[in-house]
C-alpha positions as CSV (number, residue, x, y, z in Angstrom):
1,M,-19.5,-9.7,-5.0
2,A,-18.6,-9.4,-1.2
3,L,-20.3,-9.8,1.8
4,E,-19.3,-7.7,4.7
5,L,-21.0,-8.1,8.0
6,Y,-20.3,-5.5,10.9
7,F,-21.7,-5.9,14.5
8,S,-22.5,-3.1,17.2
9,T,-25.2,-2.3,19.7
10,Q,-25.1,1.1,18.4
11,L,-27.3,1.7,15.6
12,D,-25.8,5.2,14.8
13,Q,-22.3,3.6,14.8
14,L,-23.2,1.1,12.3
15,A,-25.0,3.6,10.0
16,D,-21.9,5.9,10.1
17,K,-19.5,2.6,9.3
18,F,-22.4,2.0,6.4
19,S,-21.8,5.3,5.1
20,E,-18.3,5.2,4.9
21,V,-18.3,1.9,3.0
22,V,-20.9,2.9,0.6
23,T,-18.9,6.2,-0.3
24,A,-15.9,4.0,-0.7
25,E,-17.8,1.6,-2.9
26,V,-19.0,4.3,-5.2
27,R,-15.7,5.8,-5.5
28,S,-14.1,2.6,-6.5
29,K,-16.8,1.8,-9.1
30,E,-16.2,1.9,-13.0
31,N,-19.6,2.8,-13.6
32,V,-21.1,5.1,-10.7
33,L,-24.6,4.8,-12.1
34,D,-24.7,0.9,-11.0
35,P,-26.7,1.1,-7.9
36,S,-25.1,-0.6,-4.8
37,V,-27.2,-3.3,-3.3
38,V,-28.0,-3.4,0.5
39,I,-29.7,-6.2,2.0
40,V,-32.1,-5.2,5.2
41,P,-34.4,-7.3,7.3
42,N,-37.5,-4.9,6.9
43,S,-38.7,-1.7,5.1
44,N,-38.3,0.1,8.4
45,L,-34.7,-0.2,8.6
46,A,-34.5,0.8,5.0
47,K,-36.4,4.1,5.5
48,W,-34.4,4.8,8.6
49,L,-31.1,4.3,6.7
50,Q,-32.3,6.6,3.8
51,L,-33.2,9.4,6.1
52,F,-30.3,9.2,8.5
53,L,-27.7,9.2,5.7
54,A,-29.5,12.0,3.4
55,N,-29.4,13.9,6.8
56,K,-25.6,13.2,7.6
57,N,-24.4,13.5,3.7
58,S,-26.7,15.9,2.6
59,I,-27.6,13.5,-0.3
60,F,-28.4,10.0,-0.5
61,M,-29.0,8.0,-3.7
62,N,-28.6,5.1,-6.0
63,I,-28.7,2.5,-3.3
64,E,-30.9,-0.6,-4.0
65,F,-32.6,-2.1,-0.8
66,Q,-33.4,-5.5,-0.9
67,Y,-35.0,-7.8,1.9
68,L,-32.9,-10.5,3.1
69,E,-34.6,-13.4,1.0
70,A,-34.5,-11.5,-2.1
71,G,-30.9,-10.3,-1.6
72,L,-29.5,-13.6,-0.9
73,W,-31.3,-15.5,-3.6
74,G,-30.0,-13.0,-5.9
75,M,-26.5,-13.5,-4.7
76,L,-26.9,-17.2,-5.1
77,A,-28.6,-16.9,-8.5
78,A,-25.4,-15.0,-9.6
79,L,-23.3,-18.0,-9.0
80,D,-25.3,-20.2,-11.0
81,P,-24.1,-20.7,-14.5
82,S,-27.6,-21.8,-15.8
83,E,-28.8,-18.4,-17.3
84,K,-32.3,-19.7,-17.8
85,K,-32.5,-20.6,-14.1
86,K,-31.0,-17.1,-13.0
87,R,-33.7,-15.4,-15.0
88,R,-36.6,-17.5,-13.7
89,C,-35.3,-17.1,-10.1
90,W,-34.6,-13.3,-10.2
91,E,-38.1,-12.6,-11.8
92,R,-39.5,-14.6,-8.7
93,I,-37.4,-12.7,-6.2
94,N,-38.0,-9.2,-7.8
95,S,-41.8,-9.5,-7.4
96,R,-40.9,-9.5,-3.5
97,S,-38.3,-6.9,-3.5
98,C,-38.0,-3.9,-1.0
99,C,-38.2,-0.4,-1.7
């Protein structure tokens, strides 16, 4: 699980780069049915990304948008070897997930 950050003052440029990264990730996956996880600060940005990329690529699917808190907790829980703790944390986080 990698964490990549891209910075720009132009939202369209970031969305184009996001499209390239997601497309490359989907092509390199063993199981294309596993969703890609994208962490967003709010539901407005998630919806805008969905609409922008569906318009750009004609189709946009199998992307799981999570809010910042839920996404980071999910990444931290995946690092914890305690399975019981992972499940409890994940259940609490999923009750507040994004779209």
